[in-house]
N, C-alpha and C positions, 0 to 999 in steps of 0.2 A: 767734791762737796762734802760737808760734814756728814758723817754717818754712812758714807758709801764704802762698800767693800773694795779694797784695793788689790791689784794683781801685779806681782813682779817676780823676778827670778828667785828670790828668797821667800818661798811660800810653803805652807804646810803640805806634807805629802800623805795621801791616804792610800792604804793598801788593805786588801781583804783576802780572806780564804774561807772555804766552807767544806764540810765533810759530806753534805748531801749531794745527790745528783741534781743536775739542772732540770731534770724532769722527775717529778715526785708525786706520789699519791698521798703525801702528808699535807696537813693543813697549815704547817709552819715550816720555816727554813732556818737552820742554824748558821749564823754568819759571825765570823770573828774579824774585827776591824782594828787596824793599827794606824795611829796618826803620829807623825814625827815632824819636828820643826826646830829651827835654831832659836826661835822665840817661844815665849810662854803661850801655850794653847788656851783657847777660850771656849769653843763650842764645836760640837759634831752634829751634822745634820744627816738624817737617814729618811729618805722619802720612798714610798711604795706607790707606784702609779700616780706620782705627783703629790701624794698626801703625806705630810710630815709626821713621822712616828713620834717625835718628841715636841711637837708644836712649832710655831713659827720661830721661836728663839733657839731651838735646837737643844741638845743635851750639853750641860755645862761640863767641861773637862779642864784639866790643869796639867802643869808640868810641860816638858818638852817631848815626852813620848807617852802615849796613852793606848792601851790595848784592852779591848772589851768584847765579849761575845753577846750576841743578841738573838732572840727567838723572834723571827719576822713572820707575822701572820700572812697567809696566802689566801687568795680567792681562786676559784676554779678558772682555768685559762692561763694566759700569759701575764706574769707579774713583773713589772720593771722596777728594780731596786736601784736607787741612786744615792751616792754618798759624796759629801764634801765637808770641809772643816774651815775654821778660821782661827787666827791667833789674836792675842790681846791688842795688836796694832791694826786689827780689822783687815788683815791680809788674808785673802781666801785661797783655798787650794783649787786645783783643777777638779772637775766633777768626774767621778767614775760611776759606771753603771753596769748592771748585769741583768739578764733575763732569766726568770725561773718559771717553768710551766708546771702548774698544779693540775694533775690529771683526775681530779675528783669530778663527780657529776654536778652539772650546773643546777642550782636550785632556784625556784622562783623567789625573788627578793621580797622583803617587806618594804613598805614605804613609811618613813617618818616625816610627817608634815607639820610645820609650824606656821601658823597664820597669825599675823599681827596687824590689826586694822584700827587706825586712830581717826575717828570722825569728830569726836567731841574732846575738848580740852578745857582745863580749868580757866584758861584765858579764852573766852568764847569768841574773841575777835578772829581766832584762827580755826574755828570749826570748819569741817569739810562735809560734803553731802554724801559721798558714796564709799569712802574708804572701808568702814566697818562692814557695810553690806557686801562689798566686793570680796572680802575675806570669807564671809559666811557663805556666799555663793560658790566660791572656789572650793571651800572645804566640803560642801555637799557633793560637788561634782567629783572631786578626787576620791571620796569614800566609795563611789560607785565603780571606780576603775577595776578592771579585771586583769590589769597588767601586773598586779602585785598579790602575793599570797595573803597579806593582811595590811591594813592601813592603821597606823598609830598617829594620833594627832593631839596637838595643843593649840588652842586658839585664844588669843588675848585681844580684847577690844576696849577702847575708851578708858574708863577708870582702872581697868585691869593692867594697863601698860605702865610699867615702872621698872627700875633697875632690879628691885626685889623679885619681880615676877619672872625674871630671866632664869631663876633657879628651876622653875617648872620646865623650861626649855632644856636646861642642862640635864635634868633628871631623865627627860625623854631621850635625848641624844645619847646618853650613856648606855642605853639598851641596844643601840644599833650595832650591827656587825659589819665586817668588811664587805659582805655581799649585799647589804641593804642599800636603799637609796634614801636621800634626805632632800627635802625641798623646804626652804624658808621663804615666805612671801610676806613682805611688809608693804602696807599701803598707809600713807600719812605724810606728815611734813618731814623734810630733811633740811637740816640747818647747819651752816658753817659758823664757827665762832671767830673771834678776832685773829686767831692763829691759823685759820683755815682748816681746823680739825672738824671732822664730819660727825654729826649727831642725828639720830632718829628721834622723832618727837615722842616723848612720854606724856601722860595726861597732865602732870603738874609742871611741865617744863616752862622755864622762863625763857622766852624766845630771844631776849636780849643777852642772856647768859646761859646758853644751852649746856655748857660744861658743868653746871651746878646740879642739874637733875635730868638732863637728857641721856639718851642711851648711846654711848660711843660706838661708832661703827666698827672700830678696831676690835672692840670686845666681842661684838657679834661674830666677826670674821674669825677671831681666835677660838671662839666657842665651837664653831663649825670645824675648824682645823683639828681641834682636839678630838673630834668624834671619829670613831673607827671606820665609818662608811667611806668607800672609795668613790662613790657617786653622789655629788652634792651640787645643788643648784640654788642660787639666791635670786629672787625677783624683788626689785625695789621700785615701787611706784611712788616716787618722792622726788622733790627738787634736789638738784646736785647729785643725783644717783649715777650720773655718767662719769 
């Protein structure tokens, strides 16, 4: 199908080397990666514990050979580093992985909580009864949690929910470290457009054309992927969330 990564005998080859020991007391790990192929290269993907270091699209690379060193942030405990690449023809390499143990003391994490609850809409035909209240109640409950050293939160309800308001969420997530936890909880309408793209309901959304002012789910997902946290959870209380 169009857009699928293909796999065949002529695929990119990913190799790595490192100077550190596989057990370290450092909070980062120096890794040198080399990608080679007969075809032009397009992207390199480096994941730590399943979290992409360069976002969902990976790091853009070019040529038929690419070598680069990276400083990989580690969290206390076992860190799984995974590498793969693809070329301009969307042919992907085999995935390579290594385990690195960080022997630093485990710290109690902070929690970064984003609550988005849409009960009221500009189009009042779509108003809901409990979405905003649910977010307020969950926020109060989470702030009482003793499982975290501190709780940082952003809550958006009703008229506050728009594409512009996502900047507050991005600013909060930018402060999270690899050791922290992130929870995003959205309660409200979820809508598919004519292309079956998924949108979360903003206050001003046109429910017949959600792509014009709705919040694309792909953007929310990418925003979380870009966050440094290794522990992330999304709750969607919305139609089509499955």
